[in-house]
C-alpha positions in Angstrom: 0.0 0.0 0.0 1.5 3.4 -1.0 2.5 5.9 1.6 -0.6 8.0 2.4 1.4 11.2 2.8 3.2 10.7 -0.6 -0.2 10.0 -2.3 -1.7 13.1 -0.7 1.2 15.3 -2.0 0.8 13.9 -5.5 -3.0 14.4 -5.5 -2.5 17.9 -4.0 0.1 18.9 -6.6 -2.2 17.7 -9.4 -5.2 19.6 -8.0 -3.2 22.8 -7.6 -2.0 22.6 -11.2 -5.6 22.1 -12.5 -6.9 25.0 -10.4 -4.9 27.4 -12.5 -7.0 26.6 -15.5 -10.3 26.4 -13.6 -12.9 28.9 -15.2 -16.3 27.9 -13.9 -18.3 30.8 -15.3 -17.1 30.3 -18.9 -17.8 26.5 -18.5 -21.3 27.1 -17.2 -22.1 29.5 -20.0 -21.1 26.9 -22.5 -23.1 24.2 -20.7 -26.3 26.4 -20.7 -26.1 26.8 -24.4 -27.2 23.1 -24.6 -30.7 24.1 -23.3 -33.6 25.7 -25.0 -33.9 29.5 -24.5 -36.7 29.3 -21.9 -35.2 26.5 -20.0 -31.8 28.3 -20.0 -33.5 31.4 -18.5 -35.2 29.3 -15.8 -32.0 27.5 -14.8 -30.1 30.8 -14.8 -32.7 32.4 -12.5 -32.9 29.4 -10.2 -29.1 29.4 -9.6 -28.3 33.1 -9.7 -26.2 32.7 -12.9 -25.3 35.6 -15.3 -25.4 38.3 -12.6 -28.9 37.4 -11.5 -30.3 37.1 -8.0 -31.5 33.6 -7.1 -35.2 33.6 -7.9 -38.0 31.5 -6.3 -40.1 29.0 -8.2 -43.1 31.3 -7.8 -41.4 34.4 -9.2 -40.0 32.5 -12.2 -43.5 30.9 -12.8 -45.1 34.4 -13.0 -42.5 35.6 -15.4 -43.0 32.6 -17.8 -46.7 32.0 -17.0 -46.0 28.6 -15.5 -47.0 26.9 -12.3 -44.4 26.4 -9.5 -44.5 22.7 -10.1 -43.9 23.1 -13.8 -40.8 25.3 -13.1 -39.5 22.7 -10.7 -39.9 20.0 -13.4 -38.1 22.1 -16.0 -35.2 22.7 -13.6 -35.0 19.0 -12.8 -35.2 17.9 -16.4 -32.6 20.4 -17.5 -30.1 19.2 -14.9 -30.7 15.6 -15.9 -30.3 16.5 -19.6 -26.9 18.1 -18.9 -25.7 15.2 -16.8 -26.6 12.7 -19.5 -24.4 14.6 -22.0 -21.3 13.5 -20.1 -19.4 16.5 -21.4 -15.6 16.0 -21.1 -15.0 19.6 -19.8 -17.8 19.2 -17.2 -16.4 15.8 -16.1 -13.0 17.4 -15.7 -14.4 20.2 -13.6 -16.3 17.8 -11.4 -13.2 15.6 -10.9 -11.3 18.7 -9.8 -14.0 19.6 -7.3 -14.0 15.9 -6.1 -10.2 15.9 -5.6 -10.4 19.2 -3.7 -13.0 17.9 -1.3 -11.3 14.6 -1.0 -7.9 16.1 0.1 -9.8 18.1 2.7 -11.0 14.9 4.4 -14.0 14.4 2.1 -15.9 17.2 3.7 -15.4 21.0 3.6 -17.3 24.1 4.4 -19.0 25.9 1.4 -17.0 29.0 1.9 -13.7 27.2 2.3 -14.4 25.1 -0.8 -15.1 28.1 -3.0 -12.1 30.0 -1.5 -9.9 27.0 -2.4 -11.3 26.6 -5.9 -11.2 30.4 -6.6 -8.3 31.7 -4.6 -8.5 35.5 -4.2 -11.6 35.8 -6.5 -14.6 37.9 -5.4 -16.4 37.5 -8.8 -20.0 36.6 -8.0 -20.5 34.9 -11.4 -17.6 32.6 -10.7 -18.8 31.7 -7.2 -22.4 31.1 -8.3 -21.1 29.0 -11.2 -19.2 26.7 -8.7 -22.4 26.2 -6.7 -24.2 25.2 -10.0 -21.5 22.8 -10.9 -21.8 21.1 -7.5 -25.4 20.4 -8.2 -24.4 18.5 -11.4 -22.2 16.1 -9.5 -24.1 13.1 -8.1 -21.0 12.3 -6.0 -21.5 15.5 -3.9 -23.8 16.0 -0.9 -24.8 19.4 0.4 -25.3 19.6 4.2 -27.2 22.5 5.5 -25.9 24.6 8.4 -26.7 23.1 11.8 -26.2 24.1 15.4 -22.8 22.2 15.4 -21.5 22.7 11.9 -21.3 25.3 9.1 -22.9 24.6 5.7 -20.7 22.2 3.9 -20.2 19.8 1.0 -19.2 16.2 1.4 -18.5 13.2 -0.8 -21.4 10.8 -0.8 -20.6 8.0 1.7 -18.5 10.1 4.1 -18.4 8.8 7.6 -19.7 11.7 9.8 -18.6 9.9 12.9 -15.0 10.6 11.9 -15.7 14.3 11.9 -17.5 14.2 15.2 -14.8 12.2 17.0 -12.1 14.4 15.6 -13.9 17.5 16.9 -14.5 15.9 20.3 -10.8 15.1 20.5 -9.8 18.7 19.6 -12.3 20.1 22.2 -10.9 17.8 24.8 -7.3 19.0 24.2 -8.4 22.6 24.5 -10.2 22.0 27.8 -7.1 20.2 29.0 -5.0 23.2 28.1 -7.4 25.6 29.7 -6.4 28.4 27.2 -6.3 29.2 23.6 -3.6 27.5 21.5 -2.0 28.5 18.3 -3.5 26.4 15.5 -0.2 24.6 14.8 0.2 23.8 18.5 -3.3 22.3 18.7 -2.8 20.2 15.6 0.6 18.9 17.0 -1.1 17.9 20.2 -3.9 16.2 18.2 -1.3 14.2 16.4 0.0 12.9 19.7 -3.5 11.6 20.6 -4.5 7.9 20.6 -7.4 8.8 18.3 -5.1 10.2 15.6 -2.8 7.1 15.9 -5.8 5.0 15.1 -7.0 7.1 12.1 -3.8 8.7 10.8 -4.4 7.4 7.2 -7.8 9.2 7.1 -6.5 12.5 8.6 -4.0 14.4 6.6 -3.3 17.9 7.7 -5.8 19.5 5.3 -8.5 17.2 6.7 -7.8 18.2 10.3 -7.9 21.8 9.4 -11.1 21.4 7.4 -12.8 19.6 10.3 -11.6 22.3 12.7 -13.0 25.1 10.5 -16.3 23.3 10.1 -17.1 23.0 13.8 -19.0 25.7 15.6 -17.6 24.5 18.9 -14.2 25.8 17.9 -13.3 29.4 17.0 -10.2 31.0 15.6 -9.2 34.5 16.6 -7.3 37.0 14.4 -4.0 35.7 15.8 -4.6 32.2 14.5 -5.3 30.9 18.0 -8.1 28.4 18.6 -10.4 28.2 21.6 -13.9 27.1 22.5 -16.7 29.3 21.2 -17.6 30.9 24.5 -14.0 31.8 25.5 -13.4 35.6 25.4 -9.9 35.1 23.8 -11.6 34.0 20.7 -14.9 35.8 21.1 -14.2 39.0 22.9 -17.3 40.4 24.6 -16.4 44.1 24.6 -13.7 46.7 23.9 -11.8 45.7 27.0 -11.5 42.1 25.9 -10.3 43.2 22.4 -7.8 45.6 23.9 -6.4 42.9 26.1 -6.0 40.5 23.2 -4.3 43.0 20.8 -2.0 44.3 23.5 -1.0 40.8 24.7 0.0 39.9 21.1 1.6 43.3 20.5 3.9 42.5 23.4 4.6 46.0 24.7 2.9 49.0 26.2 1.1 51.4 23.8 -0.8 54.7 23.8 -4.6 54.1 23.9 -4.8 55.6 20.3 -2.4 53.0 19.1 -4.4 50.3 20.9 -7.5 51.5 19.2 -5.8 51.2 15.8 -4.7 47.7 16.6 -8.3 46.7 17.6 -9.7 48.0 14.3 -6.9 46.4 12.2 -7.7 43.0 13.9 -11.4 43.1 12.7 -12.8 41.0 15.5 -16.5 41.5 14.5 -16.6 44.4 12.0 -17.5 47.0 14.7 -15.3 50.1 14.8 -13.6 51.0 18.1 -13.1 54.7 19.1 -10.3 56.2 21.1 -12.5 57.7 23.8 -14.3 54.4 24.4 -11.0 52.5 24.6 -9.5 54.9 27.1 -12.6 54.9 29.3 -12.6 51.1 29.3 -8.9 50.7 30.0 -8.7 53.2 32.9 -11.2 51.1 34.9 -10.1 47.6 33.9 -7.7 45.9 36.4 -6.0 44.0 33.5 -4.4 47.3 32.4 -2.1 49.7 34.1 -1.6 53.4 33.1 2.2 53.8 33.0 2.5 57.1 31.3 0.4 59.8 29.6 -2.2 57.7 27.9 0.2 54.7 27.7 -1.2 51.4 29.0 0.5 48.1 29.8 -0.9 44.7 31.0 -0.8 44.1 34.7 0.2 40.5 34.0 3.5 41.9 32.7 4.4 42.9 36.3 3.0 46.5 36.2 0.9 47.7 39.1 -1.4 50.6 39.5 -0.4 53.7 41.4 1.5 57.0 41.0 5.3 57.2 40.7 5.7 57.5 44.5 3.9 54.2 44.9 6.2 52.5 42.4 9.3 53.8 44.3 7.8 52.5 47.6 7.4 49.1 46.0 11.0 49.1 44.7 12.6 50.1 48.0 10.4 47.6 49.9 11.4 44.9 47.6 15.1 45.7 47.8 15.0 45.7 51.7 17.9 48.2 51.7 18.8 51.8 50.6 19.2 52.2 46.9 21.2 54.8 44.9 19.2 57.4 43.1 20.2 56.3 39.6 19.3 52.7 40.5 15.8 53.8 41.6 15.4 55.8 38.5 16.4 52.8 36.3 13.9 50.5 38.0 11.1 53.0 37.9 11.6 53.5 34.1 11.1 49.8 33.7 7.6 50.1 35.2 6.5 53.6 34.1 7.1 55.7 31.0 7.7 59.0 32.8 10.3 61.7 32.7 13.4 61.5 35.0 12.4 64.7 36.7 9.0 63.2 37.6 10.9 60.5 39.5 13.1 63.0 41.3 10.0 64.9 42.4 8.6 61.8 43.8 11.8 61.0 45.7 11.8 64.5 47.3 8.6 63.6 49.2 10.0 63.4 52.7 6.7 61.9 54.0 7.6 58.7 52.1 11.4 58.7 51.5 14.5 59.8 53.3 17.9 60.4 52.0 20.8 58.2 53.3 24.3 59.5 52.7 25.1 61.3 49.5 22.7 59.9 47.0 20.9 56.9 48.5 17.3 56.7 49.5 15.3 54.5 51.8 11.7 54.4 53.1 10.8 57.1 55.7 10.3 55.7 59.2 
């Protein structure tokens, strides 16, 4: 038996090569020429082809003075007529779609399928033509969106228990981790599971990714991290959650205007964040610390709330001994983005600090 990984690479290479010549809209236009004028108009209207909106049986019937049932029959007869023709170019296109779904584990979301077949294309005619071609393939099964999965297409005979068990294993790994994981990390953990060891031949990387994208239990945030659908790190509830995520991945303190820009660039849910709202949220959220004029850091980075004098008290208390002025300044600047003179003013507060020797300071008694 040939190596599954080698076979997957060969099939994937062939599919990628054929995709460069895939022109569904031109193909569908040629196919429709096989039909009578009225039948062609009805099929085009039913499938939203040629820049049309998808029309109902009733609307089409009124236009052509036909009953709904007669329109339905014409649609059915037209599709069967096209299938019986066994057109080589149609067969080649259906084989390409079949190979694409197959290498994604025999099931793939509708959006991911079209995105794979038409990379980078936003042409509506091309996208609707792909959907029409799918209805001409008896080897394909359309599965409507459910509470657990997105709308998808599968190859007839696909074992849905494989999908469910894969998702259950991924969910279990996330619960065990207790936090979001980078997609690559989650997949590597999955590959170390007993379930994967038993089904490795059926689960190439594209299949795992496809099953993961299909499941509504799992969500991917803009940083390609995966978590459970109700976790705030993949589904932030408010501006504070969004600010926390972008700042955490940014890795360093920023002004609230820059944090606002990072939120909007991440496009969590399409809603625009505004500077005033971000500032108002951060100032009252314990996850953030104001360390300078409008500059915020995460408290989990070791920053604590308080004015400069509070920071100096914490530094001296932690040292347990007098510290030189420059040493204090250096340590304060690691926790606050303030001017040197601001620190010197804080040190001059005799209520909190007393000078020891030439340039050392300790806590006041």
